[in-house]
C-alpha positions as CSV (number, residue, x, y, z in Angstrom):
1,M,0.0,0.0,0.0
2,N,1.2,3.5,-0.8
3,E,3.1,5.1,2.2
4,N,1.1,8.3,2.0
5,L,-2.2,6.5,2.0
6,M,-1.1,4.3,4.9
7,A,-0.2,7.5,6.9
8,L,-3.6,9.0,6.1
9,L,-5.4,5.9,7.2
10,N,-3.4,5.8,10.4
11,Y,-4.2,9.5,11.1
12,R,-7.9,8.9,10.5
13,D,-7.9,5.9,12.9
14,A,-6.0,7.8,15.6
15,K,-8.3,10.8,15.3
16,A,-11.4,8.6,15.5
17,A,-10.0,6.7,18.5
18,L,-9.0,9.9,20.3
19,I,-12.5,11.5,19.8
20,S,-14.2,8.3,21.0
21,E,-11.9,8.1,24.1
22,Q,-12.4,11.8,25.0
23,I,-16.2,11.5,24.7
24,N,-16.3,8.3,26.7
25,K,-14.0,9.6,29.4
26,Y,-15.6,13.1,29.8
27,G,-19.1,12.8,28.3
28,K,-18.6,16.1,26.5
29,P,-18.9,16.7,22.7
30,I,-15.9,17.3,20.6
31,I,-15.6,19.9,17.8
32,A,-13.3,19.2,14.9
33,I,-12.3,22.4,13.2
34,R,-10.7,22.1,9.8
35,C,-11.2,23.3,6.2
36,N,-12.5,21.5,3.1
37,I,-9.2,21.5,1.1
38,P,-9.3,19.3,-2.0
39,G,-6.3,17.4,-3.2
40,P,-3.4,15.8,-1.5
41,E,-1.7,19.0,-0.2
42,K,-3.5,20.0,2.9
43,K,-0.8,22.1,4.6
44,A,0.0,24.8,2.1
45,P,0.5,28.3,3.5
46,W,-2.8,29.5,2.0
47,A,-4.6,26.6,3.6
48,E,-3.2,27.6,7.0
49,K,-4.6,31.1,6.6
50,L,-8.1,29.7,5.9
51,Y,-7.8,27.3,8.8
52,K,-6.7,30.1,11.2
53,E,-9.8,32.1,10.2
54,A,-12.0,29.1,10.9
55,L,-10.3,28.5,14.3
56,E,-10.5,32.2,15.3
57,T,-14.2,32.4,14.2
58,V,-15.1,29.3,16.3
59,E,-13.2,30.5,19.3
60,S,-14.8,33.9,19.2
61,A,-18.3,32.3,18.9
62,L,-17.7,30.0,21.9
63,E,-16.3,32.8,24.0
64,R,-19.2,35.1,23.0
65,E,-21.6,32.4,24.2
66,N,-19.6,31.8,27.4
67,I,-18.9,28.2,26.4
68,A,-15.8,26.7,27.9
69,Y,-13.6,24.6,25.7
70,V,-10.2,22.9,25.8
71,S,-7.9,21.6,23.1
72,V,-7.3,17.8,23.0
73,L,-5.2,18.0,19.8
74,E,-1.8,17.5,21.6
75,V,-2.9,14.0,22.5
76,L,-3.5,13.2,18.8
77,S,-0.1,14.7,17.8
78,D,1.6,12.3,20.3
79,R,0.0,9.4,18.4
80,T,0.4,10.2,14.7
81,I,1.5,12.6,12.1
82,I,-1.2,15.1,11.4
83,P,-1.5,15.8,7.6
84,E,-3.9,18.7,7.8
85,Y,-4.6,21.8,9.8
86,I,-7.1,20.8,12.5
87,Q,-8.1,21.6,16.0
88,L,-10.1,19.4,18.4
89,F,-12.0,21.0,21.2
90,K,-13.7,19.3,24.1
91,V,-16.6,21.6,24.7
92,D,-18.6,22.1,27.9
93,A,-22.1,22.5,26.4
94,D,-24.9,20.6,24.9
95,A,-23.9,19.0,21.5
96,R,-27.1,20.3,19.8
97,T,-26.3,23.9,20.9
98,I,-22.7,23.5,19.6
99,K,-23.8,22.0,16.3
100,S,-26.3,24.8,15.8
101,L,-23.6,27.4,16.4
102,C,-21.2,25.6,14.0
103,V,-23.9,25.4,11.3
104,Q,-24.6,29.1,11.8
105,I,-20.9,29.9,11.2
106,E,-20.7,27.7,8.1
107,E,-23.8,29.3,6.7
108,L,-23.2,32.9,7.5
109,H,-19.5,33.5,7.5
110,P,-18.1,34.8,4.2
111,L,-15.7,31.8,4.2
112,G,-18.1,29.4,5.9
113,R,-18.5,27.2,2.9
114,I,-14.8,26.4,3.2
115,F,-15.0,25.6,7.0
116,D,-15.6,22.1,8.1
117,L,-16.9,22.1,11.7
118,D,-17.9,18.7,12.9
119,V,-19.5,18.0,16.2
120,Y,-19.0,14.5,17.7
121,T,-21.0,12.8,20.5
122,H,-21.3,9.3,21.8
123,L,-23.8,8.7,19.0
124,G,-21.4,9.8,16.3
125,T,-21.3,13.0,14.1
126,L,-24.2,15.4,14.2
127,S,-25.7,16.2,10.8
128,R,-25.7,19.8,9.6
129,I,-29.1,19.2,7.9
130,E,-30.7,18.3,11.2
131,Y,-29.5,21.6,12.7
132,G,-30.6,24.1,10.1
133,G,-27.8,23.7,7.6
134,S,-28.2,23.0,3.9
135,D,-26.3,20.6,1.7
136,R,-22.7,21.9,1.2
137,L,-22.5,23.9,-2.1
138,C,-19.7,23.8,-4.6
139,Y,-17.1,26.6,-4.2
140,L,-17.4,27.5,-7.9
141,C,-20.9,26.9,-9.2
142,D,-23.4,26.6,-6.3
143,N,-24.4,23.1,-7.2
144,R,-24.3,20.5,-4.4
145,A,-20.6,19.9,-3.6
146,F,-20.8,16.2,-3.6
147,E,-22.3,16.2,-7.1
148,C,-19.5,18.3,-8.5
149,A,-16.9,16.2,-6.7
150,R,-18.4,12.9,-8.0
151,S,-18.7,14.1,-11.6
152,R,-15.3,16.0,-11.4
153,E,-17.1,19.1,-12.7
154,H,-14.1,21.3,-11.8
155,S,-10.4,20.6,-11.9
156,L,-8.3,20.4,-8.8
157,E,-6.4,23.5,-10.1
158,E,-9.6,25.5,-10.4
159,L,-10.6,24.7,-6.8
160,I,-7.2,25.4,-5.4
161,Q,-7.0,28.7,-7.3
162,F,-10.4,29.7,-5.8
163,L,-9.1,28.8,-2.3
164,I,-5.8,30.7,-2.8
165,L,-7.8,33.8,-3.8
166,K,-10.0,33.5,-0.7
167,A,-6.9,33.2,1.5
168,E,-5.4,36.3,0.0
169,T,-8.4,38.3,1.2
170,L,-7.4,37.5,4.8
């Protein structure tokens, strides 16, 4: 098996195990904060700018709502190489409240379509549709993102160029 693919699978397994452990140990939801970056290169400088905007936006929203949170990412970095910009917060609030807040950010922030804010509970990941969100839309044409991805409607280069231009606005 390809070494990069093996590393990615190890990362995903380690992330899932950590999230499950934290939820089982503390009974609190976990927010995964990342960006939807297509292609194999997830740690480009422009991707970091987009990620930092997502992170700062979530932190500000949590603080505005007086919701306590703590990072658990250092535990993951002790277990595996992390191939993307991501933050994991254990959050001291009801998961439904957190998911609604995350959906609001994704729907209303100018870059929210790029943000990927997942909320995990002991039941799994909460769906954005159930909390007022719509299907994710394509960055380029406003069709449903999964349809464009499945049909390869846009080239990787077009998508990356769009994201680079968005990052340059920050």
